[in-house]
C-alpha positions in Angstrom: 188.7 46.0 20.8 185.6 45.9 23.1 185.8 47.6 26.4 185.8 45.5 29.6 182.6 44.8 31.5 181.3 47.6 33.6 181.8 47.6 37.4 178.7 47.5 39.6 179.0 51.2 40.3 179.4 52.0 36.6 176.4 49.9 35.8 174.2 51.7 38.3 175.2 55.1 37.1 174.7 54.1 33.4 171.4 52.5 34.3 170.1 55.7 35.9 171.2 57.8 33.0 169.6 55.4 30.5 166.3 55.5 32.5 166.4 59.3 32.5 167.0 59.4 28.7 164.2 56.9 28.0 161.8 58.7 30.3 162.3 61.9 28.4 162.4 60.3 24.9 159.2 60.3 22.7 157.5 56.9 23.1 160.2 56.0 25.7 162.5 54.6 23.0 166.1 55.4 21.8 168.3 54.0 19.1 171.0 51.8 20.5 173.6 53.9 18.8 172.2 57.1 20.5 172.2 55.3 23.9 175.8 54.2 23.6 176.9 57.7 22.7 175.0 59.3 25.6 176.3 56.8 28.1 179.9 56.6 26.7 179.8 52.8 26.4 179.9 50.2 23.7 177.1 47.9 22.5 178.1 45.0 24.7 178.1 47.2 27.8 174.7 48.6 26.8 173.4 45.0 26.8 174.9 44.6 30.3 173.1 47.7 31.5 169.8 46.7 29.9 170.1 43.2 31.4 170.7 44.6 34.9 167.7 47.1 34.6 165.4 44.3 33.4 166.2 42.4 36.6 165.0 45.2 38.8 161.6 45.0 40.5 159.7 46.8 43.2 159.8 44.7 46.4 156.3 45.7 47.6 154.3 45.7 44.3 156.4 43.3 42.2 156.4 45.8 39.2 159.4 45.2 37.0 161.4 47.6 34.9 160.5 46.5 31.4 163.6 47.6 29.4 164.7 45.6 26.4 166.9 45.8 23.3 164.5 45.4 20.3 166.6 45.2 17.2 168.6 48.4 17.0 166.5 50.2 19.6 166.3 50.4 23.4 162.7 50.4 24.6 161.1 51.2 28.0 157.6 49.7 28.3 155.1 50.7 30.9 155.5 53.2 33.8 157.2 51.1 36.4 160.7 52.3 35.7 159.9 55.9 34.6 162.2 58.4 36.4 159.7 61.2 36.2 156.2 60.8 37.8 153.3 60.3 35.6 150.5 63.0 36.0 147.3 63.2 34.0 146.0 66.4 32.5 142.7 67.7 33.7 140.9 66.2 30.6 142.6 62.8 31.2 141.7 63.0 34.9 138.0 63.2 33.9 138.3 59.9 32.0 140.2 58.4 35.0 137.4 59.6 37.4 134.7 57.8 35.3 136.7 54.6 35.1 137.4 54.6 38.9 133.7 55.2 39.5 132.6 52.1 37.6 135.2 49.8 39.0 134.4 47.8 42.2 137.0 49.6 44.4 136.9 50.6 48.0 136.8 54.4 48.6 140.3 54.5 50.0 141.9 52.8 47.0 139.9 54.9 44.6 141.1 58.1 46.3 144.7 57.1 46.5 144.7 56.4 42.7 143.1 59.8 42.1 145.8 61.6 44.2 148.6 59.7 42.6 147.6 60.3 39.0 145.4 63.4 39.0 146.6 66.9 38.1 149.5 68.0 40.2 147.8 71.3 41.2 145.0 69.3 42.9 142.1 70.6 40.9 139.0 68.4 41.3 137.7 66.7 38.2 135.0 68.5 36.4 131.5 67.0 36.5 129.8 66.2 33.2 131.1 63.7 30.8 129.5 60.5 32.0 130.5 57.9 29.4 133.8 57.1 27.7 131.9 56.8 24.4 131.3 60.6 24.4 135.0 61.1 24.1 135.2 59.2 20.8 138.4 57.4 19.7 140.7 60.4 19.4 140.7 62.0 22.8 144.4 61.2 23.6 145.7 62.3 20.3 143.7 65.5 20.4 144.9 66.3 23.9 148.5 65.8 22.7 147.9 68.1 19.6 146.4 70.8 21.9 149.3 70.6 24.3 152.0 70.6 21.7 150.4 73.0 19.2 150.1 70.5 16.3 148.0 71.2 13.2 145.8 68.2 12.2 143.7 66.8 9.5 140.4 65.5 10.7 137.6 63.4 9.2 134.3 64.6 10.6 130.7 64.1 9.8 128.4 66.9 10.8 124.6 66.6 11.0 124.3 68.0 7.5 126.9 65.6 5.9 126.0 62.2 4.5 129.6 61.0 5.0 132.6 62.3 6.8 134.8 64.8 5.1 138.3 66.0 5.8 139.1 69.3 7.5 142.4 71.0 8.3 142.2 72.3 11.9 144.2 73.9 14.6 142.9 72.2 17.8 142.4 74.7 20.7 140.6 73.0 23.6 138.2 70.2 24.6 135.0 71.3 26.4 131.9 69.6 27.8 128.4 70.9 27.6 125.1 69.4 28.2 126.6 65.9 28.6 128.5 66.0 25.3 132.2 66.5 24.6 133.4 69.0 22.0 136.6 69.9 20.3 137.0 73.7 19.9 139.3 74.2 16.8 140.2 76.7 14.1 139.1 75.6 10.7 142.1 76.6 8.6 140.3 76.7 5.2 137.3 78.6 6.6 139.5 80.8 8.8 137.0 80.6 11.6 136.5 78.9 15.0 134.4 75.8 15.0 133.1 73.2 17.5 133.1 69.5 16.7 131.5 66.7 18.8 134.2 64.2 19.7 132.0 61.2 18.9 131.5 62.4 15.3 135.3 62.4 14.6 136.2 59.3 12.5 139.8 60.0 11.7 142.7 62.2 12.9 146.3 62.7 11.7 149.1 65.0 12.8 150.6 67.2 10.1 154.2 68.5 10.1 152.9 72.1 10.7 152.4 73.9 14.0 149.2 75.8 14.8 148.9 79.5 14.0 148.0 82.0 16.7 144.3 82.8 16.6 142.1 85.3 18.3 139.3 83.1 19.5 136.2 83.9 21.5 135.4 80.2 22.3 131.6 80.5 21.9 129.4 78.0 23.7 126.8 76.1 21.7 124.0 78.6 22.3 126.1 81.5 21.1 127.3 79.5 18.1 123.7 78.6 17.0 122.4 82.1 17.6 125.3 83.6 15.6 125.5 81.2 12.7 122.2 79.2 12.7 118.8 79.8 11.3 115.6 79.8 13.4 112.0 78.6 13.5 109.1 79.4 15.7 107.5 76.4 17.4 104.5 75.7 19.7 104.5 73.0 22.3 101.1 71.5 23.1 99.8 71.8 26.7 100.8 68.8 28.8 103.5 67.7 26.3 107.0 66.8 27.5 109.0 70.1 27.7 112.6 68.6 27.4 113.0 70.6 24.2 113.0 73.8 26.2 116.4 72.9 27.7 118.1 72.8 24.3 120.9 75.2 23.8 119.3 76.8 20.7 116.0 77.8 22.5 115.1 81.5 22.9 112.1 83.8 23.4 109.9 81.3 25.4 106.3 82.5 25.8 103.8 80.5 27.9 100.1 80.9 27.1 97.1 80.7 29.4 96.0 77.5 27.7 99.1 75.7 28.8 100.9 75.7 25.4 104.4 77.2 25.0 105.8 79.1 22.0 109.5 79.4 21.5 112.2 80.2 18.9 114.7 77.4 18.1 118.0 78.1 16.4 119.3 75.1 14.5 122.1 74.2 12.1 120.5 71.1 10.4 117.1 70.9 8.7 117.0 67.0 8.8 117.8 67.1 12.5 115.0 69.7 13.1 112.5 67.8 11.1 113.3 64.5 12.9 112.8 66.2 16.3 109.4 67.7 15.3 108.2 64.4 13.8 109.4 62.4 16.8 107.1 64.5 19.1 104.1 62.9 17.4 102.0 65.9 17.0 102.9 67.5 20.4 104.8 70.3 18.7 103.7 72.5 15.8 106.0 74.5 13.4 104.5 78.0 13.2 107.0 79.8 10.9 108.5 80.4 8.5 105.8 79.1 6.1 108.4 77.7 3.5 110.0 75.6 6.3 106.6 74.1 7.1 106.2 73.1 3.5 109.7 71.5 3.5 108.7 69.6 6.7 105.7 68.2 4.9 107.8 67.0 1.9 110.3 65.5 4.3 107.6 63.6 6.2 106.0 62.3 3.0 109.3 61.1 1.7 109.8 59.1 4.9 106.4 57.5 4.6 107.2 56.6 1.0 110.5 55.0 2.0 108.8 53.0 4.7 106.0 51.8 2.4 108.5 50.9 -0.3 111.0 49.3 2.1 
């Protein structure tokens, strides 16, 4: 026999307990059976509690508590009825900062949103990542994997790959350098730390495994290139644009009296290197090694052939 309807006091108590459970549950959803057991009520009384919660709204903002029974599950949608305050991580706050900057908001409103949602310890957002596209499509999932220690499979296309290939990784951190966002992760198969540009990730999936403990040094781009990359010696013509000298892989810069500049460049991809040299239109010369100069000539001729045959 079904229990009687709950009193107003019992409904309030059950409603608070249900919101607490939903706020803490993954995805803010519980099975109806689990909810009735937790609250010590039957399914009809659960419907009464959900109906009451759904009628609640904030008097000043109009935000409603979006609680519903969807099939055999109780679902809390949105943040209006969360018991626990929502706070962004430092990485999420950087995205929030950019979005707020591009919206047409007055300074007071923008600052109130930052204070309400930013990291609870009050750290200011880091400068750097200027465009959401630099985060790629998997920023939120990667942040969750890093926080919870989840091993992942990732589809990634490096500069030397024609197509994306799958990697098994332990995500460690997300960093920004020279305007690009990078995932620092442990490549499980290679048993080594690697860096991956977020906008080159084309797929991500959680595994059922947790990450292993790794001793990582977290190298920056320059250190990674110097340690693992190969190098070439280049000469920049006098008066040419010198933006190349700001690249992370540049070392041993020597400026000559005639205004030209020689430097060593550490790189990880020959096609990338050849494209950069050719794009300078004769303003840069590859000095050594000699065999790399020969490969550059072959590469350039192949491009000319493809254009003429295209």
